[in-house]
C-alpha positions as CSV (number, residue, x, y, z in Angstrom):
1,M,0.0,0.0,0.0
2,C,1.1,3.5,-0.7
3,G,1.8,5.8,2.3
4,A,3.2,9.2,1.4
5,V,0.7,11.9,0.3
6,G,1.1,15.6,-0.6
7,S,3.4,15.8,-3.6
8,A,4.3,12.3,-2.6
9,I,0.8,10.9,-3.3
10,L,1.4,11.7,-6.9
11,G,4.6,9.7,-6.8
12,C,2.7,6.8,-5.3
13,L,0.2,7.0,-8.2
14,I,3.0,7.4,-10.8
15,L,4.9,4.3,-9.5
16,L,2.8,2.4,-12.1
17,F,4.9,4.2,-14.7
18,A,8.4,4.1,-13.2
19,L,11.0,4.1,-16.0
20,A,12.9,0.9,-16.4
21,S,15.5,-0.3,-19.0
22,G,15.5,-3.3,-21.2
23,A,11.9,-3.1,-22.4
24,E,11.0,-6.1,-24.4
25,R,10.0,-5.2,-27.9
26,A,6.5,-6.3,-29.0
27,T,4.9,-5.3,-32.2
28,A,1.8,-6.1,-34.1
29,S,1.6,-5.7,-37.8
30,S,-0.3,-6.8,-40.8
31,G,0.0,-6.4,-44.5
32,S,-3.5,-5.1,-44.9
33,A,-4.9,-1.6,-44.4
34,P,-6.0,-0.8,-40.9
35,S,-9.6,-1.3,-40.1
36,P,-11.8,1.7,-39.2
37,N,-10.8,3.2,-35.9
38,S,-7.9,0.8,-35.5
39,H,-4.9,2.1,-33.7
40,V,-2.1,3.1,-36.1
41,G,0.5,3.9,-33.4
42,V,2.5,6.8,-32.0
43,A,4.8,7.0,-35.0
44,S,1.9,8.0,-37.1
45,C,1.5,11.2,-35.0
46,A,5.2,12.0,-34.5
47,G,6.2,13.8,-37.7
48,S,7.6,17.3,-37.4
49,T,4.6,18.7,-39.4
50,C,2.3,17.0,-36.9
51,H,3.0,16.6,-33.2
52,G,6.7,15.8,-33.2
53,R,8.3,19.3,-33.1
54,T,10.9,20.2,-30.5
55,E,9.4,23.6,-30.0
56,P,5.8,24.7,-29.5
57,T,5.6,26.6,-32.8
58,G,2.4,25.4,-34.3
59,K,-0.1,27.9,-35.5
60,V,-3.2,26.0,-34.1
61,V,-1.9,23.5,-31.7
62,R,1.6,23.4,-30.0
63,Q,2.8,20.5,-32.2
64,D,5.4,19.5,-29.5
65,E,3.0,17.1,-27.8
66,I,5.1,14.0,-28.4
67,L,8.0,15.7,-26.6
68,H,5.9,16.2,-23.5
69,W,4.4,12.7,-23.7
70,Q,7.8,11.1,-23.7
71,D,9.5,13.4,-21.2
72,E,11.5,11.1,-18.9
73,S,12.0,13.7,-16.2
74,S,8.3,14.7,-15.9
75,R,5.0,13.2,-14.8
76,T,3.7,14.3,-18.2
77,G,5.8,11.4,-19.6
78,A,4.2,8.8,-17.4
79,H,2.0,7.3,-20.1
80,S,5.0,6.7,-22.4
81,R,6.9,4.9,-19.5
82,A,4.0,2.6,-18.7
83,Y,5.2,-0.4,-20.7
84,A,8.8,0.1,-19.6
85,A,7.7,-0.3,-16.0
86,L,6.6,-3.9,-16.8
87,A,10.2,-4.8,-17.7
88,G,11.6,-3.5,-14.5
89,A,12.3,-5.4,-11.3
90,R,9.0,-4.5,-9.7
91,G,6.9,-5.4,-12.7
92,Q,8.6,-8.7,-13.1
93,A,8.3,-9.5,-9.4
94,I,4.6,-8.8,-9.4
95,A,4.1,-11.1,-12.5
96,A,6.2,-13.8,-10.9
97,K,4.0,-13.7,-7.7
98,L,0.9,-13.9,-9.9
99,G,2.3,-16.7,-12.0
100,I,1.4,-15.0,-15.3
101,G,4.8,-15.2,-17.1
102,S,6.5,-12.1,-18.2
103,A,4.7,-8.9,-17.4
104,T,5.6,-7.5,-20.8
105,S,3.4,-10.0,-22.5
106,A,0.7,-10.7,-19.8
107,D,-2.8,-9.6,-20.8
108,E,-3.4,-8.6,-17.1
109,C,-0.7,-6.0,-17.5
110,L,-0.9,-4.8,-21.1
111,G,-4.6,-3.7,-20.7
112,C,-3.3,-0.6,-19.0
113,H,0.5,-0.5,-19.3
114,S,0.1,-0.3,-23.1
115,D,-2.6,0.8,-25.5
116,P,-5.0,-2.1,-25.6
117,A,-6.2,-1.2,-29.1
118,Y,-9.3,-3.3,-28.9
119,A,-10.4,-2.1,-32.3
120,G,-7.2,-3.4,-34.0
121,K,-3.6,-2.6,-34.5
122,G,-1.8,-1.1,-37.5
123,E,1.7,-1.7,-38.8
124,R,3.3,1.1,-36.8
125,W,1.6,0.2,-33.5
126,H,4.0,-1.1,-30.8
127,A,3.2,-2.4,-27.4
128,Q,6.4,-0.9,-26.0
129,D,5.1,2.6,-26.8
130,G,3.1,2.4,-23.6
131,V,-0.1,4.3,-23.4
132,G,0.1,6.1,-26.8
133,C,-1.9,8.9,-28.3
134,E,-4.8,6.7,-29.4
135,G,-5.0,5.0,-26.0
136,C,-6.8,8.2,-24.9
137,H,-7.8,10.0,-28.1
138,G,-9.3,6.9,-29.8
139,G,-8.3,4.9,-32.8
140,S,-7.6,7.0,-35.8
141,G,-7.0,4.4,-38.6
142,G,-9.0,3.3,-41.6
143,N,-10.7,5.2,-44.4
144,S,-13.3,6.5,-42.0
145,G,-10.9,7.3,-39.3
146,W,-9.8,10.8,-38.3
147,L,-6.0,10.5,-38.8
148,T,-5.9,12.0,-42.2
149,T,-8.7,14.5,-41.8
150,H,-8.2,16.1,-38.4
151,Y,-5.5,18.5,-39.7
152,A,-7.2,19.4,-42.9
153,V,-8.2,23.0,-43.5
154,G,-11.8,23.5,-42.6
155,Q,-12.2,20.5,-40.3
156,T,-14.0,21.0,-37.0
157,H,-13.7,19.2,-33.7
158,A,-17.2,17.9,-34.2
159,S,-16.3,16.3,-37.5
160,N,-13.3,14.6,-35.9
161,L,-15.5,13.2,-33.2
162,S,-17.9,11.9,-35.8
163,R,-15.0,9.9,-37.2
164,G,-14.1,8.3,-33.9
165,M,-11.9,10.8,-32.0
166,Y,-12.7,10.4,-28.3
167,P,-14.3,13.5,-26.8
168,L,-11.8,14.2,-24.0
169,D,-13.1,17.8,-23.8
170,R,-16.3,16.5,-22.2
171,P,-15.7,16.0,-18.5
172,R,-17.8,12.9,-18.1
173,A,-16.3,11.2,-21.2
174,R,-12.8,12.0,-20.0
175,A,-13.6,10.6,-16.6
176,E,-14.9,7.3,-18.2
177,K,-11.7,7.0,-20.3
178,C,-9.3,7.7,-17.4
179,L,-11.2,5.4,-15.0
180,D,-10.6,2.4,-17.2
181,C,-7.0,2.2,-16.1
182,H,-6.8,4.5,-13.1
183,F,-9.7,2.8,-11.3
184,G,-10.7,-0.3,-13.3
185,S,-13.1,-1.5,-15.9
186,D,-14.6,-4.8,-17.1
187,K,-12.5,-4.8,-20.3
188,P,-9.7,-7.4,-20.6
189,G,-6.7,-6.5,-18.5
190,Q,-8.2,-3.4,-16.9
191,F,-9.3,-4.6,-13.4
192,V,-6.7,-4.2,-10.6
193,S,-7.8,-6.9,-8.1
194,H,-6.8,-7.2,-4.5
195,R,-4.6,-10.1,-5.6
196,I,-2.6,-7.9,-7.9
197,M,-2.2,-5.3,-5.2
198,A,-1.1,-8.0,-2.7
199,A,1.6,-9.0,-5.3
200,G,3.0,-5.5,-5.1
201,H,0.9,-3.3,-7.4
202,P,0.3,0.2,-6.0
203,R,-3.2,1.0,-4.7
204,V,-5.4,2.4,-7.3
205,S,-6.8,5.9,-6.6
206,F,-8.3,8.5,-8.9
207,E,-8.9,12.2,-9.1
208,L,-9.9,13.5,-12.6
209,D,-8.7,17.1,-12.5
210,L,-5.4,16.3,-10.9
211,F,-4.7,13.5,-13.4
212,S,-5.7,15.8,-16.2
213,A,-3.3,18.5,-15.0
214,L,-0.5,16.0,-15.0
215,Q,-1.2,15.0,-18.6
216,Q,-2.0,18.3,-20.1
217,H,0.2,18.7,-23.3
218,H,-1.7,21.6,-24.7
219,D,-2.3,25.3,-23.9
220,E,-5.9,26.3,-23.3
221,D,-5.6,29.3,-25.5
222,A,-8.2,31.3,-27.5
223,D,-8.2,28.8,-30.3
224,Y,-8.8,25.8,-28.0
225,I,-11.6,27.7,-26.2
226,Q,-13.2,28.5,-29.5
227,R,-13.1,24.9,-30.7
228,K,-13.8,23.1,-27.4
229,G,-14.8,25.5,-24.8
230,R,-13.0,26.6,-21.5
231,T,-12.4,23.9,-18.9
232,N,-14.2,24.4,-15.6
233,N,-11.7,22.6,-13.3
234,V,-14.2,22.4,-10.3
235,Q,-16.8,20.8,-12.6
236,M,-14.1,18.4,-13.9
237,W,-13.2,17.4,-10.3
238,A,-16.9,16.9,-9.3
239,M,-17.7,15.0,-12.4
240,G,-14.7,12.7,-11.8
241,Q,-16.0,11.9,-8.3
242,A,-19.5,11.1,-9.6
243,A,-18.1,8.9,-12.4
244,A,-15.9,7.1,-9.9
245,V,-18.8,6.2,-7.7
246,A,-20.9,5.0,-10.6
247,R,-17.9,2.9,-11.9
248,A,-17.3,1.4,-8.5
249,T,-20.9,0.3,-8.0
250,T,-21.1,-1.0,-11.5
251,L,-18.0,-3.1,-11.2
252,F,-19.2,-4.4,-7.8
253,T,-22.4,-5.8,-9.4
254,E,-20.4,-7.8,-12.0
255,G,-20.5,-11.4,-10.8
256,R,-17.0,-12.2,-12.3
257,L,-15.4,-9.2,-10.7
258,G,-17.3,-8.8,-7.4
259,N,-16.2,-12.2,-6.0
260,Q,-13.0,-14.0,-5.4
261,G,-13.9,-17.6,-4.6
262,M,-16.1,-17.6,-1.5
263,F,-15.0,-14.1,-0.5
264,P,-16.1,-10.7,-2.0
265,E,-13.4,-9.0,-4.1
266,I,-11.5,-7.1,-1.4
267,Y,-10.4,-4.5,-4.0
268,F,-13.7,-2.7,-3.4
269,F,-13.1,-2.3,0.4
270,D,-11.2,0.4,2.3
271,C,-7.6,-0.8,2.6
272,H,-7.1,0.8,6.0
273,S,-10.0,-1.1,7.5
274,C,-7.9,-4.3,7.5
275,H,-4.4,-2.9,7.2
276,R,-4.2,-1.7,10.8
277,Q,-2.0,-2.6,13.7
278,I,-3.4,-5.5,15.7
279,I,-3.3,-5.0,19.5
280,D,-4.1,-8.1,21.6
281,G,-4.2,-8.5,25.4
282,P,-5.9,-6.8,28.2
283,N,-4.7,-3.4,27.1
284,G,-5.8,-3.8,23.6
285,K,-8.4,-1.4,22.2
286,A,-10.4,-1.1,19.0
287,N,-8.5,0.9,16.4
288,W,-11.5,1.5,14.1
289,V,-13.5,4.7,14.4
290,A,-17.3,4.9,14.2
291,N,-18.4,6.5,10.9
292,P,-21.8,8.2,10.6
293,G,-21.9,7.5,6.8
294,R,-21.5,3.8,7.3
295,P,-24.4,2.0,9.2
296,I,-22.5,-1.3,9.4
297,P,-21.6,-3.6,12.4
298,A,-18.4,-2.9,14.3
299,G,-15.4,-4.6,12.9
300,M,-16.9,-5.1,9.4
301,P,-14.7,-4.0,6.5
302,P,-16.3,-0.9,4.8
303,F,-16.7,-0.4,1.1
304,N,-14.2,2.2,0.0
305,D,-16.2,5.4,0.0
306,E,-13.6,8.1,-0.7
307,N,-15.4,9.2,-3.8
308,M,-18.8,9.0,-2.2
309,I,-17.7,11.4,0.5
310,M,-16.3,13.9,-1.9
311,L,-19.4,13.7,-4.2
312,A,-21.6,14.3,-1.1
313,A,-19.7,17.4,-0.3
314,A,-20.0,18.7,-3.9
315,A,-23.7,17.8,-4.1
316,K,-24.6,19.8,-1.0
317,V,-23.4,22.9,-2.8
318,A,-23.8,22.3,-6.6
319,A,-26.9,20.1,-6.5
320,P,-28.6,20.6,-3.1
321,G,-31.9,19.2,-4.3
322,M,-30.3,15.8,-4.9
323,A,-27.9,15.7,-2.0
324,A,-30.2,14.1,0.5
325,K,-31.1,11.2,-1.8
326,F,-27.5,10.5,-2.6
327,D,-26.6,10.5,1.1
328,A,-29.5,8.1,1.8
329,D,-28.5,5.8,-1.1
330,S,-24.9,5.8,0.2
331,K,-25.9,4.7,3.7
332,A,-28.3,2.2,2.3
333,F,-25.6,0.6,0.2
334,H,-23.2,0.3,3.2
335,A,-26.0,-1.2,5.3
336,A,-26.9,-3.7,2.5
337,I,-23.4,-5.0,2.3
338,A,-23.8,-6.2,5.9
339,K,-26.8,-8.4,4.8
340,D,-26.2,-10.4,1.7
341,R,-24.9,-10.0,-1.9
342,P,-28.3,-9.8,-3.7
343,T,-29.4,-7.0,-1.4
344,A,-26.0,-5.2,-1.8
345,I,-26.2,-5.5,-5.6
346,A,-29.7,-3.9,-5.6
347,A,-28.5,-1.1,-3.4
348,A,-25.3,-0.6,-5.5
349,R,-27.5,-0.1,-8.6
350,R,-29.6,2.5,-6.8
351,L,-26.5,4.3,-5.6
352,G,-24.9,4.2,-9.1
353,S,-28.1,5.6,-10.5
354,S,-27.9,8.5,-8.0
355,A,-24.3,9.1,-8.9
356,N,-25.1,9.2,-12.6
357,A,-28.0,11.6,-12.0
358,L,-25.6,13.8,-10.0
359,A,-23.1,13.7,-12.9
360,D,-25.8,14.9,-15.3
361,A,-26.7,17.7,-12.9
362,L,-23.2,18.8,-12.3
363,G,-22.5,18.8,-16.0
364,G,-25.3,21.3,-16.5
365,N,-24.7,23.5,-13.4
366,S,-22.4,26.5,-13.3
367,I,-19.8,26.1,-10.6
368,G,-18.2,29.5,-10.0
369,R,-16.2,31.3,-7.4
370,A,-18.7,31.2,-4.6
371,E,-19.6,27.6,-5.2
372,T,-15.9,26.6,-5.2
373,F,-15.3,28.2,-1.8
374,A,-18.5,26.6,-0.5
375,I,-17.4,23.1,-1.6
376,I,-14.1,23.5,0.2
377,D,-16.0,24.5,3.3
378,S,-18.3,21.6,2.8
379,I,-15.5,19.0,2.7
380,A,-14.2,20.3,6.1
381,S,-17.7,20.8,7.5
382,N,-19.3,19.1,10.5
383,A,-21.5,17.3,8.0
384,I,-18.7,15.7,6.0
385,S,-15.5,15.6,8.1
386,P,-16.8,13.0,10.6
387,R,-16.9,10.6,7.7
388,L,-13.1,10.9,7.2
389,T,-12.3,8.1,9.6
390,D,-10.0,6.2,7.2
391,Y,-6.8,6.9,5.3
392,Q,-8.2,6.6,1.7
393,G,-11.0,9.1,2.2
394,S,-8.8,11.5,4.0
395,A,-6.1,11.4,1.2
396,Q,-8.9,12.1,-1.3
397,A,-10.1,15.0,0.8
398,V,-6.7,16.8,1.0
399,M,-6.2,16.2,-2.7
400,A,-9.6,17.8,-3.2
401,I,-8.8,20.9,-1.1
402,D,-5.5,21.3,-3.1
403,T,-7.2,20.8,-6.4
404,L,-10.0,23.2,-5.7
405,L,-7.6,25.9,-4.6
406,N,-5.6,25.4,-7.8
407,A,-8.9,25.8,-9.7
408,L,-9.6,29.1,-8.0
409,V,-6.2,30.3,-9.2
410,R,-6.7,29.0,-12.8
411,Q,-10.1,30.5,-13.0
412,G,-8.7,33.9,-11.9
413,Y,-10.7,33.9,-8.6
414,V,-7.7,33.9,-6.4
415,S,-4.2,35.3,-7.0
416,A,-1.2,32.9,-7.1
417,D,0.3,34.9,-4.2
418,G,-2.8,34.5,-2.2
419,A,-2.9,30.7,-2.8
420,E,0.8,30.5,-1.8
421,R,-0.2,31.9,1.6
422,A,-2.5,29.0,2.1
423,R,0.1,26.4,1.1
424,G,1.5,26.0,4.6
425,S,-1.7,24.8,6.1
426,I,-2.4,22.5,3.1
427,D,1.0,21.0,3.5
428,R,0.2,20.3,7.1
429,A,-2.9,18.5,6.1
430,Y,-0.9,16.4,3.6
431,K,1.5,15.6,6.4
432,A,-1.3,14.3,8.5
433,V,-1.9,11.6,5.8
434,G,1.8,11.2,5.0
435,N,2.1,7.8,6.5
436,S,-0.9,5.4,6.2
437,N,0.4,3.3,9.1
438,A,0.4,6.3,11.4
439,Y,-2.8,7.9,10.3
440,R,-4.9,9.5,13.1
441,P,-8.4,10.6,12.1
442,A,-8.8,13.4,14.6
443,E,-5.4,15.0,13.9
444,F,-6.2,14.9,10.2
445,R,-9.6,16.4,10.5
446,A,-8.1,19.3,12.6
447,A,-5.5,19.9,9.9
448,L,-8.1,19.8,7.2
449,G,-10.2,22.3,9.0
450,Q,-7.2,24.7,9.3
451,A,-6.4,24.3,5.6
452,A,-10.0,25.1,4.7
453,A,-9.9,28.1,6.9
454,S,-6.7,29.4,5.3
455,I,-8.4,29.2,1.9
456,R,-11.6,30.8,3.3
457,A,-9.5,33.8,4.3
458,L,-8.7,34.4,0.6
459,K,-12.4,35.4,-0.1
């Protein structure tokens, strides 16, 4: 399990993509023309007249996007390093423990550490490219694909989408795409089970706006805004939380994913509920903390609700008319898990429906300066903070506070100098979840409250 948070939590997440040497070359080629929307490979995008320039001198887009994608010294290069991580000592050790052969050829690994290219692979597609352009932007091959038309004079973003380009400018669509690997999906090789994590894979965690910032290879300039619109970072964050709840509940209902033999798939549960110090003897004491959002028996492992808690905080501000139902469905789901699987599945579907409804509402609501400050206060409020009893939810909360402050700066609502004044208290909140094995809920909630107060002072 990962421990360090703050700037270190990003390092924990990026361990998936640690650079390693000696990557095994694996290619897929055919003599025929690629099928519609097949993946033609990074090399097809890397020309100097396309996205392979060494300087951002393009008239419409930067055209140095490949340079950022493969930057070995930056988190923006994480996707290009994903396959190389499989060839490293850690990747091979995980594969050996799982008994799946080489990690560089195992389907369980390639589904996310390479571009899975489910629609087919062209001659220039290579597994060792890692998560290439089309892994996120969609297959571009074939006569009806968008590769040869997206740069033509007079082409629009809408026409590119009609040919198969993936709509990453839409927050919900972007969340669904990122969730496939950074949370899990039912597609081949895209579900990180508890067994994989027990073998050494980092814990999976997801926050859409943060991940988007790490992988932003473009400038959101006037041309971008004209073609795709301006990003609302708070809306992006909130939509990501809603999509994560919907995805978690959907995967939970999948019979082949929700069970591991006679046990439930432990991936879905809060790691900290089991990975705690065991204290026996007459001086032993319970080291779990009662949680008002989880009506479950004492000692029962809780479903990981980090995204539920953040979505509840957002809903109270951005969709108040739907907040009570979502809270009720969340509690009902926790309670149902304590009964039996059929009851839990039915409750999961109701909760997923509520999360999807919130995603629709958040996508249509304006989230401005006042709402952003209010969501930060909501996360640290007496209504939400008592639910931050475990490490994972608390790590998500401090990431949210940081993300929302950055959004205030990007949207021009708070100056960079003002935000810097709040950094000290935010760093203290990060420190309070800096070690999962030494996490203390009360200390964290106090630090989170101080961080929220320091941001409130910027109003």
